[in-house]
PDB file of N, CA, C and O in Angstrom:
ATOM      1  N   MET A   1      -9.055 -81.301 103.461  1.00  0.00           N
ATOM      2  CA  MET A   1      -8.320 -80.106 102.393  1.00  0.00           C
ATOM      3  C   MET A   1      -8.899 -80.805 101.017  1.00  0.00           C
ATOM      4  O   MET A   1      -9.674 -80.150 100.320  1.00  0.00           O
ATOM      5  N   LYS A   2      -8.562 -81.985 100.676  1.00  0.00           N
ATOM      6  CA  LYS A   2      -8.872 -82.461  99.319  1.00  0.00           C
ATOM      7  C   LYS A   2     -10.397 -82.435  98.966  1.00  0.00           C
ATOM      8  O   LYS A   2     -10.652 -82.494  97.764  1.00  0.00           O
ATOM      9  N   LYS A   3     -11.368 -82.360  99.774  1.00  0.00           N
ATOM     10  CA  LYS A   3     -12.558 -82.282  99.583  1.00  0.00           C
ATOM     11  C   LYS A   3     -12.872 -80.609  99.452  1.00  0.00           C
ATOM     12  O   LYS A   3     -13.700 -80.312  98.590  1.00  0.00           O
ATOM     13  N   VAL A   4     -12.372 -79.683 100.110  1.00  0.00           N
ATOM     14  CA  VAL A   4     -12.440 -78.354 100.119  1.00  0.00           C
ATOM     15  C   VAL A   4     -12.035 -77.782  98.556  1.00  0.00           C
ATOM     16  O   VAL A   4     -12.819 -77.011  98.002  1.00  0.00           O
ATOM     17  N   ILE A   5     -10.996 -78.125  97.996  1.00  0.00           N
ATOM     18  CA  ILE A   5     -10.704 -77.605  96.740  1.00  0.00           C
ATOM     19  C   ILE A   5     -11.600 -77.747  95.630  1.00  0.00           C
ATOM     20  O   ILE A   5     -11.841 -76.791  94.892  1.00  0.00           O
ATOM     21  N   PRO A   6     -12.200 -79.081  95.436  1.00  0.00           N
ATOM     22  CA  PRO A   6     -13.287 -79.377  94.547  1.00  0.00           C
ATOM     23  C   PRO A   6     -14.442 -78.339  94.630  1.00  0.00           C
ATOM     24  O   PRO A   6     -14.844 -77.628  93.709  1.00  0.00           O
ATOM     25  N   LEU A   7     -14.938 -78.393  96.022  1.00  0.00           N
ATOM     26  CA  LEU A   7     -16.092 -77.597  96.361  1.00  0.00           C
ATOM     27  C   LEU A   7     -15.883 -76.168  95.884  1.00  0.00           C
ATOM     28  O   LEU A   7     -16.764 -75.645  95.201  1.00  0.00           O
ATOM     29  N   PHE A   8     -14.513 -75.344  96.273  1.00  0.00           N
ATOM     30  CA  PHE A   8     -14.320 -74.134  95.952  1.00  0.00           C
ATOM     31  C   PHE A   8     -14.435 -73.867  94.517  1.00  0.00           C
ATOM     32  O   PHE A   8     -14.857 -72.823  94.018  1.00  0.00           O
ATOM     33  N   VAL A   9     -13.952 -75.081  93.797  1.00  0.00           N
ATOM     34  CA  VAL A   9     -14.014 -74.591  92.112  1.00  0.00           C
ATOM     35  C   VAL A   9     -15.267 -74.760  91.270  1.00  0.00           C
ATOM     36  O   VAL A   9     -15.436 -74.309  90.137  1.00  0.00           O
ATOM     37  N   VAL A  10     -16.360 -75.680  92.194  1.00  0.00           N
ATOM     38  CA  VAL A  10     -17.707 -75.702  91.828  1.00  0.00           C
ATOM     39  C   VAL A  10     -18.399 -74.358  92.204  1.00  0.00           C
ATOM     40  O   VAL A  10     -19.286 -73.854  91.514  1.00  0.00           O
ATOM     41  N   MET A  11     -17.969 -73.879  93.234  1.00  0.00           N
ATOM     42  CA  MET A  11     -18.657 -72.427  93.935  1.00  0.00           C
ATOM     43  C   MET A  11     -18.210 -71.508  92.898  1.00  0.00           C
ATOM     44  O   MET A  11     -19.037 -70.656  92.571  1.00  0.00           O
ATOM     45  N   LEU A  12     -17.076 -71.497  92.306  1.00  0.00           N
ATOM     46  CA  LEU A  12     -16.751 -70.400  91.427  1.00  0.00           C
ATOM     47  C   LEU A  12     -17.251 -70.583  90.054  1.00  0.00           C
ATOM     48  O   LEU A  12     -17.580 -69.590  89.406  1.00  0.00           O
ATOM     49  N   LEU A  13     -17.337 -71.754  89.560  1.00  0.00           N
ATOM     50  CA  LEU A  13     -18.005 -71.777  88.236  1.00  0.00           C
ATOM     51  C   LEU A  13     -19.477 -71.717  88.208  1.00  0.00           C
ATOM     52  O   LEU A  13     -20.060 -71.621  87.128  1.00  0.00           O
ATOM     53  N   VAL A  14     -20.164 -71.772  89.414  1.00  0.00           N
ATOM     54  CA  VAL A  14     -21.712 -71.345  89.530  1.00  0.00           C
ATOM     55  C   VAL A  14     -21.945 -69.986  89.139  1.00  0.00           C
ATOM     56  O   VAL A  14     -22.925 -69.774  88.426  1.00  0.00           O
ATOM     57  N   GLY A  15     -21.186 -68.993  89.495  1.00  0.00           N
ATOM     58  CA  GLY A  15     -21.020 -67.807  89.000  1.00  0.00           C
ATOM     59  C   GLY A  15     -20.794 -67.466  87.658  1.00  0.00           C
ATOM     60  O   GLY A  15     -20.967 -66.270  87.426  1.00  0.00           O
ATOM     61  N   CYS A  16     -20.456 -68.168  86.695  1.00  0.00           N
ATOM     62  CA  CYS A  16     -20.093 -68.141  85.404  1.00  0.00           C
ATOM     63  C   CYS A  16     -21.317 -67.767  84.547  1.00  0.00           C
ATOM     64  O   CYS A  16     -22.390 -68.362  84.646  1.00  0.00           O
ATOM     65  N   GLU A  17     -21.086 -66.724  83.683  1.00  0.00           N
ATOM     66  CA  GLU A  17     -22.332 -66.725  82.541  1.00  0.00           C
ATOM     67  C   GLU A  17     -21.681 -65.904  81.362  1.00  0.00           C
ATOM     68  O   GLU A  17     -20.718 -65.171  81.586  1.00  0.00           O
ATOM     69  N   GLU A  18     -22.053 -65.997  80.498  1.00  0.00           N
ATOM     70  CA  GLU A  18     -21.836 -65.547  79.076  1.00  0.00           C
ATOM     71  C   GLU A  18     -21.927 -64.174  79.064  1.00  0.00           C
ATOM     72  O   GLU A  18     -23.024 -63.746  79.424  1.00  0.00           O
ATOM     73  N   ARG A  19     -21.091 -63.349  78.753  1.00  0.00           N
ATOM     74  CA  ARG A  19     -21.185 -61.905  78.752  1.00  0.00           C
ATOM     75  C   ARG A  19     -20.284 -61.406  77.569  1.00  0.00           C
ATOM     76  O   ARG A  19     -19.294 -62.071  77.261  1.00  0.00           O
ATOM     77  N   TYR A  20     -20.580 -60.324  76.939  1.00  0.00           N
ATOM     78  CA  TYR A  20     -19.843 -59.633  75.771  1.00  0.00           C
ATOM     79  C   TYR A  20     -19.591 -58.341  76.245  1.00  0.00           C
ATOM     80  O   TYR A  20     -20.313 -57.751  77.048  1.00  0.00           O
ATOM     81  N   ARG A  21     -18.383 -57.826  75.656  1.00  0.00           N
ATOM     82  CA  ARG A  21     -17.908 -56.456  76.351  1.00  0.00           C
ATOM     83  C   ARG A  21     -18.683 -55.423  75.581  1.00  0.00           C
ATOM     84  O   ARG A  21     -18.930 -54.289  75.992  1.00  0.00           O
ATOM     85  N   TYR A  22     -19.081 -55.986  74.289  1.00  0.00           N
ATOM     86  CA  TYR A  22     -19.681 -54.853  73.390  1.00  0.00           C
ATOM     87  C   TYR A  22     -21.024 -55.478  72.833  1.00  0.00           C
ATOM     88  O   TYR A  22     -21.129 -56.678  72.579  1.00  0.00           O
ATOM     89  N   ALA A  23     -21.979 -54.610  72.676  1.00  0.00           N
ATOM     90  CA  ALA A  23     -23.535 -55.304  72.420  1.00  0.00           C
ATOM     91  C   ALA A  23     -23.308 -56.075  71.048  1.00  0.00           C
ATOM     92  O   ALA A  23     -23.744 -57.205  70.831  1.00  0.00           O
ATOM     93  N   CYS A  24     -22.587 -55.336  70.176  1.00  0.00           N
ATOM     94  CA  CYS A  24     -22.508 -55.683  68.978  1.00  0.00           C
ATOM     95  C   CYS A  24     -21.678 -57.165  68.780  1.00  0.00           C
ATOM     96  O   CYS A  24     -21.520 -57.646  67.658  1.00  0.00           O
ATOM     97  N   GLN A  25     -21.231 -57.743  69.870  1.00  0.00           N
ATOM     98  CA  GLN A  25     -20.229 -58.897  69.772  1.00  0.00           C
ATOM     99  C   GLN A  25     -21.359 -60.014  69.846  1.00  0.00           C
ATOM    100  O   GLN A  25     -21.063 -61.139  69.445  1.00  0.00           O
ATOM    101  N   ASP A  26     -22.592 -59.779  70.318  1.00  0.00           N
ATOM    102  CA  ASP A  26     -23.514 -60.728  70.856  1.00  0.00           C
ATOM    103  C   ASP A  26     -24.318 -61.180  69.348  1.00  0.00           C
ATOM    104  O   ASP A  26     -24.693 -60.402  68.470  1.00  0.00           O
ATOM    105  N   PRO A  27     -24.429 -62.510  69.363  1.00  0.00           N
ATOM    106  CA  PRO A  27     -25.191 -62.853  67.794  1.00  0.00           C
ATOM    107  C   PRO A  27     -26.561 -62.335  67.976  1.00  0.00           C
ATOM    108  O   PRO A  27     -27.090 -61.920  66.945  1.00  0.00           O
ATOM    109  N   ALA A  28     -27.178 -62.277  68.952  1.00  0.00           N
ATOM    110  CA  ALA A  28     -28.349 -61.965  69.327  1.00  0.00           C
ATOM    111  C   ALA A  28     -28.624 -60.683  68.636  1.00  0.00           C
ATOM    112  O   ALA A  28     -29.656 -60.509  67.988  1.00  0.00           O
ATOM    113  N   ASN A  29     -27.482 -59.578  68.807  1.00  0.00           N
ATOM    114  CA  ASN A  29     -27.590 -58.066  68.444  1.00  0.00           C
ATOM    115  C   ASN A  29     -27.310 -57.790  67.001  1.00  0.00           C
ATOM    116  O   ASN A  29     -27.562 -56.658  66.587  1.00  0.00           O
ATOM    117  N   TRP A  30     -26.748 -58.818  66.065  1.00  0.00           N
ATOM    118  CA  TRP A  30     -26.138 -58.710  64.904  1.00  0.00           C
ATOM    119  C   TRP A  30     -26.953 -57.906  63.948  1.00  0.00           C
ATOM    120  O   TRP A  30     -26.389 -57.186  63.124  1.00  0.00           O
ATOM    121  N   ALA A  31     -28.487 -58.009  64.027  1.00  0.00           N
ATOM    122  CA  ALA A  31     -29.233 -57.465  63.224  1.00  0.00           C
ATOM    123  C   ALA A  31     -29.888 -56.075  63.662  1.00  0.00           C
ATOM    124  O   ALA A  31     -30.815 -55.550  63.046  1.00  0.00           O
ATOM    125  N   ASN A  32     -29.339 -55.594  64.709  1.00  0.00           N
ATOM    126  CA  ASN A  32     -29.824 -54.487  65.252  1.00  0.00           C
ATOM    127  C   ASN A  32     -29.297 -53.388  64.406  1.00  0.00           C
ATOM    128  O   ASN A  32     -28.339 -53.529  63.646  1.00  0.00           O
ATOM    129  N   LYS A  33     -30.130 -52.012  64.611  1.00  0.00           N
ATOM    130  CA  LYS A  33     -29.804 -50.917  63.697  1.00  0.00           C
ATOM    131  C   LYS A  33     -28.252 -50.440  64.190  1.00  0.00           C
ATOM    132  O   LYS A  33     -27.312 -50.142  63.453  1.00  0.00           O
ATOM    133  N   GLU A  34     -28.282 -50.460  65.438  1.00  0.00           N
ATOM    134  CA  GLU A  34     -26.709 -49.805  65.982  1.00  0.00           C
ATOM    135  C   GLU A  34     -25.585 -50.764  65.725  1.00  0.00           C
ATOM    136  O   GLU A  34     -24.451 -50.395  66.030  1.00  0.00           O
ATOM    137  N   CYS A  35     -25.773 -51.998  65.179  1.00  0.00           N
ATOM    138  CA  CYS A  35     -24.819 -52.939  64.872  1.00  0.00           C
ATOM    139  C   CYS A  35     -24.359 -52.880  63.252  1.00  0.00           C
ATOM    140  O   CYS A  35     -23.341 -53.408  62.803  1.00  0.00           O
ATOM    141  N   LEU A  36     -25.117 -52.293  62.664  1.00  0.00           N
ATOM    142  CA  LEU A  36     -25.091 -52.344  61.032  1.00  0.00           C
ATOM    143  C   LEU A  36     -24.345 -50.974  60.462  1.00  0.00           C
ATOM    144  O   LEU A  36     -24.329 -49.921  61.099  1.00  0.00           O
ATOM    145  N   ARG A  37     -23.845 -51.121  59.402  1.00  0.00           N
ATOM    146  CA  ARG A  37     -23.221 -49.851  58.869  1.00  0.00           C
ATOM    147  C   ARG A  37     -24.365 -49.024  58.217  1.00  0.00           C
ATOM    148  O   ARG A  37     -25.382 -49.603  57.837  1.00  0.00           O
ATOM    149  N   PRO A  38     -24.229 -47.801  58.095  1.00  0.00           N
ATOM    150  CA  PRO A  38     -23.188 -47.040  58.786  1.00  0.00           C
ATOM    151  C   PRO A  38     -23.342 -46.507  60.241  1.00  0.00           C
ATOM    152  O   PRO A  38     -22.429 -45.866  60.761  1.00  0.00           O
ATOM    153  N   ALA A  39     -24.354 -46.743  60.807  1.00  0.00           N
ATOM    154  CA  ALA A  39     -24.428 -46.430  62.384  1.00  0.00           C
ATOM    155  C   ALA A  39     -23.453 -46.784  63.185  1.00  0.00           C
ATOM    156  O   ALA A  39     -23.032 -46.096  64.115  1.00  0.00           O
ATOM    157  N   CYS A  40     -22.941 -48.172  62.771  1.00  0.00           N
ATOM    158  CA  CYS A  40     -21.979 -48.631  63.992  1.00  0.00           C
ATOM    159  C   CYS A  40     -20.458 -48.065  63.543  1.00  0.00           C
ATOM    160  O   CYS A  40     -19.481 -48.282  64.259  1.00  0.00           O
ATOM    161  N   GLU A  41     -20.369 -47.375  62.380  1.00  0.00           N
ATOM    162  CA  GLU A  41     -18.907 -46.833  62.101  1.00  0.00           C
ATOM    163  C   GLU A  41     -18.691 -45.511  63.102  1.00  0.00           C
ATOM    164  O   GLU A  41     -17.559 -45.046  63.233  1.00  0.00           O
ATOM    165  N   VAL A  42     -19.541 -45.080  63.622  1.00  0.00           N
ATOM    166  CA  VAL A  42     -19.344 -43.927  64.418  1.00  0.00           C
ATOM    167  C   VAL A  42     -18.531 -44.042  65.665  1.00  0.00           C
ATOM    168  O   VAL A  42     -17.612 -43.311  66.035  1.00  0.00           O
ATOM    169  N   ASP A  43     -19.126 -45.276  66.344  1.00  0.00           N
ATOM    170  CA  ASP A  43     -18.460 -45.751  67.471  1.00  0.00           C
ATOM    171  C   ASP A  43     -17.406 -47.031  67.397  1.00  0.00           C
ATOM    172  O   ASP A  43     -16.915 -47.611  68.365  1.00  0.00           O
ATOM    173  N   GLY A  44     -17.208 -47.292  66.120  1.00  0.00           N
ATOM    174  CA  GLY A  44     -16.394 -48.291  65.670  1.00  0.00           C
ATOM    175  C   GLY A  44     -16.585 -49.737  66.499  1.00  0.00           C
ATOM    176  O   GLY A  44     -15.716 -50.383  67.086  1.00  0.00           O
ATOM    177  N   GLN A  45     -18.112 -50.047  66.340  1.00  0.00           N
ATOM    178  CA  GLN A  45     -18.680 -51.132  67.048  1.00  0.00           C
ATOM    179  C   GLN A  45     -19.427 -52.011  66.045  1.00  0.00           C
ATOM    180  O   GLN A  45     -20.476 -52.587  66.335  1.00  0.00           O
ATOM    181  N   CYS A  46     -18.794 -52.088  64.773  1.00  0.00           N
ATOM    182  CA  CYS A  46     -19.429 -52.835  63.799  1.00  0.00           C
ATOM    183  C   CYS A  46     -19.021 -54.284  64.150  1.00  0.00           C
ATOM    184  O   CYS A  46     -17.905 -54.537  64.604  1.00  0.00           O
ATOM    185  N   THR A  47     -19.851 -55.116  63.953  1.00  0.00           N
ATOM    186  CA  THR A  47     -19.727 -56.657  64.332  1.00  0.00           C
ATOM    187  C   THR A  47     -18.439 -57.264  63.434  1.00  0.00           C
ATOM    188  O   THR A  47     -17.660 -58.076  63.933  1.00  0.00           O
ATOM    189  N   ASP A  48     -18.311 -56.803  62.126  1.00  0.00           N
ATOM    190  CA  ASP A  48     -17.144 -57.253  61.389  1.00  0.00           C
ATOM    191  C   ASP A  48     -15.830 -56.986  62.087  1.00  0.00           C
ATOM    192  O   ASP A  48     -14.892 -57.780  62.016  1.00  0.00           O
ATOM    193  N   GLU A  49     -15.781 -55.810  62.790  1.00  0.00           N
ATOM    194  CA  GLU A  49     -14.582 -55.153  63.316  1.00  0.00           C
ATOM    195  C   GLU A  49     -14.514 -55.651  64.576  1.00  0.00           C
ATOM    196  O   GLU A  49     -13.371 -55.697  65.030  1.00  0.00           O
ATOM    197  N   LEU A  50     -15.486 -56.082  65.360  1.00  0.00           N
ATOM    198  CA  LEU A  50     -15.318 -56.639  66.574  1.00  0.00           C
ATOM    199  C   LEU A  50     -15.093 -58.233  67.031  1.00  0.00           C
ATOM    200  O   LEU A  50     -14.616 -58.708  68.062  1.00  0.00           O
ATOM    201  N   ILE A  51     -15.581 -58.794  65.950  1.00  0.00           N
ATOM    202  CA  ILE A  51     -15.433 -60.437  65.833  1.00  0.00           C
ATOM    203  C   ILE A  51     -14.396 -60.920  64.661  1.00  0.00           C
ATOM    204  O   ILE A  51     -14.081 -62.103  64.535  1.00  0.00           O
ATOM    205  N   GLY A  52     -13.959 -60.002  63.919  1.00  0.00           N
ATOM    206  CA  GLY A  52     -13.175 -60.421  62.857  1.00  0.00           C
ATOM    207  C   GLY A  52     -13.820 -60.610  61.513  1.00  0.00           C
ATOM    208  O   GLY A  52     -14.824 -61.319  61.568  1.00  0.00           O
ATOM    209  N   LYS A  53     -13.526 -60.191  60.401  1.00  0.00           N
ATOM    210  CA  LYS A  53     -13.856 -60.240  59.085  1.00  0.00           C
ATOM    211  C   LYS A  53     -14.333 -61.569  58.627  1.00  0.00           C
ATOM    212  O   LYS A  53     -15.327 -61.633  57.903  1.00  0.00           O
ATOM    213  N   VAL A  54     -13.608 -62.776  59.051  1.00  0.00           N
ATOM    214  CA  VAL A  54     -13.771 -64.226  58.799  1.00  0.00           C
ATOM    215  C   VAL A  54     -15.110 -64.525  59.541  1.00  0.00           C
ATOM    216  O   VAL A  54     -15.962 -65.211  58.976  1.00  0.00           O
ATOM    217  N   ALA A  55     -15.277 -64.124  60.547  1.00  0.00           N
ATOM    218  CA  ALA A  55     -16.630 -64.768  61.456  1.00  0.00           C
ATOM    219  C   ALA A  55     -17.885 -63.914  61.035  1.00  0.00           C
ATOM    220  O   ALA A  55     -19.005 -64.367  61.272  1.00  0.00           O
ATOM    221  N   ALA A  56     -17.729 -62.670  60.408  1.00  0.00           N
ATOM    222  CA  ALA A  56     -18.600 -62.000  59.891  1.00  0.00           C
ATOM    223  C   ALA A  56     -18.972 -62.716  58.647  1.00  0.00           C
ATOM    224  O   ALA A  56     -20.151 -63.030  58.480  1.00  0.00           O
ATOM    225  N   GLU A  57     -18.070 -63.002  57.756  1.00  0.00           N
ATOM    226  CA  GLU A  57     -18.351 -63.603  56.465  1.00  0.00           C
ATOM    227  C   GLU A  57     -19.068 -64.813  56.612  1.00  0.00           C
ATOM    228  O   GLU A  57     -19.940 -65.191  55.829  1.00  0.00           O
ATOM    229  N   ALA A  58     -18.642 -65.497  57.759  1.00  0.00           N
ATOM    230  CA  ALA A  58     -19.347 -66.810  57.900  1.00  0.00           C
ATOM    231  C   ALA A  58     -20.761 -66.809  58.343  1.00  0.00           C
ATOM    232  O   ALA A  58     -21.616 -67.666  58.123  1.00  0.00           O
ATOM    233  N   LYS A  59     -20.883 -65.456  59.149  1.00  0.00           N
ATOM    234  CA  LYS A  59     -22.480 -65.081  59.525  1.00  0.00           C
ATOM    235  C   LYS A  59     -23.175 -64.867  58.362  1.00  0.00           C
ATOM    236  O   LYS A  59     -24.264 -65.439  58.346  1.00  0.00           O
ATOM    237  N   GLU A  60     -22.864 -64.141  57.246  1.00  0.00           N
ATOM    238  CA  GLU A  60     -23.365 -63.727  56.379  1.00  0.00           C
ATOM    239  C   GLU A  60     -23.792 -65.057  55.403  1.00  0.00           C
ATOM    240  O   GLU A  60     -24.933 -65.250  54.983  1.00  0.00           O
ATOM    241  N   ALA A  61     -22.765 -65.819  55.172  1.00  0.00           N
ATOM    242  CA  ALA A  61     -22.926 -67.144  54.458  1.00  0.00           C
ATOM    243  C   ALA A  61     -23.968 -67.981  54.930  1.00  0.00           C
ATOM    244  O   ALA A  61     -24.674 -68.598  54.132  1.00  0.00           O
ATOM    245  N   SER A  62     -24.129 -68.056  56.163  1.00  0.00           N
ATOM    246  CA  SER A  62     -25.102 -68.872  56.782  1.00  0.00           C
ATOM    247  C   SER A  62     -26.635 -68.379  56.855  1.00  0.00           C
ATOM    248  O   SER A  62     -27.551 -69.167  57.090  1.00  0.00           O
ATOM    249  N   GLU A  63     -26.821 -67.053  56.641  1.00  0.00           N
ATOM    250  CA  GLU A  63     -27.971 -66.542  56.357  1.00  0.00           C
ATOM    251  C   GLU A  63     -28.658 -67.116  55.158  1.00  0.00           C
ATOM    252  O   GLU A  63     -28.046 -67.444  54.141  1.00  0.00           O
ATOM    253  N   PRO A  64     -29.993 -67.227  55.318  1.00  0.00           N
ATOM    254  CA  PRO A  64     -30.869 -67.746  54.014  1.00  0.00           C
ATOM    255  C   PRO A  64     -30.974 -66.343  53.164  1.00  0.00           C
ATOM    256  O   PRO A  64     -31.201 -65.231  53.641  1.00  0.00           O
ATOM    257  N   GLU A  65     -30.745 -66.683  51.751  1.00  0.00           N
ATOM    258  CA  GLU A  65     -30.912 -65.548  50.909  1.00  0.00           C
ATOM    259  C   GLU A  65     -32.414 -65.276  50.663  1.00  0.00           C
ATOM    260  O   GLU A  65     -33.177 -66.237  50.760  1.00  0.00           O
ATOM    261  N   VAL A  66     -32.868 -64.162  50.380  1.00  0.00           N
ATOM    262  CA  VAL A  66     -34.255 -63.777  50.460  1.00  0.00           C
ATOM    263  C   VAL A  66     -34.378 -63.384  48.786  1.00  0.00           C
ATOM    264  O   VAL A  66     -33.744 -62.481  48.241  1.00  0.00           O
ATOM    265  N   VAL A  67     -35.248 -64.199  48.195  1.00  0.00           N
ATOM    266  CA  VAL A  67     -35.433 -64.310  46.820  1.00  0.00           C
ATOM    267  C   VAL A  67     -36.940 -63.316  46.540  1.00  0.00           C
ATOM    268  O   VAL A  67     -38.026 -63.633  47.026  1.00  0.00           O
ATOM    269  N   SER A  68     -36.763 -62.311  45.827  1.00  0.00           N
ATOM    270  CA  SER A  68     -38.164 -61.864  45.476  1.00  0.00           C
ATOM    271  C   SER A  68     -39.115 -62.687  44.729  1.00  0.00           C
ATOM    272  O   SER A  68     -38.613 -63.584  44.050  1.00  0.00           O
ATOM    273  N   GLY A  69     -40.273 -62.573  44.719  1.00  0.00           N
ATOM    274  CA  GLY A  69     -40.994 -63.283  43.752  1.00  0.00           C
ATOM    275  C   GLY A  69     -41.080 -62.665  42.455  1.00  0.00           C
ATOM    276  O   GLY A  69     -41.343 -61.464  42.510  1.00  0.00           O
ATOM    277  N   GLU A  70     -40.917 -63.200  41.184  1.00  0.00           N
ATOM    278  CA  GLU A  70     -40.950 -62.367  39.915  1.00  0.00           C
ATOM    279  C   GLU A  70     -41.907 -62.907  39.180  1.00  0.00           C
ATOM    280  O   GLU A  70     -42.173 -62.440  38.073  1.00  0.00           O
TER     281      GLU A  70
END
């Protein structure tokens, strides 16, 4: 019985994978048109609303700033 329980736990963890309830929660989709305002406001799926304002601000702060050549 003691050998069965760890085996069962391992079998359960093999099926785990990272999934998001909404597409705009996935960091890979944050730059997509449907995750940016104003398009996301219609469905209420804006990234800052789904993951919280603090996380969205941290994402923006970590992005490199594009400077145009003058």
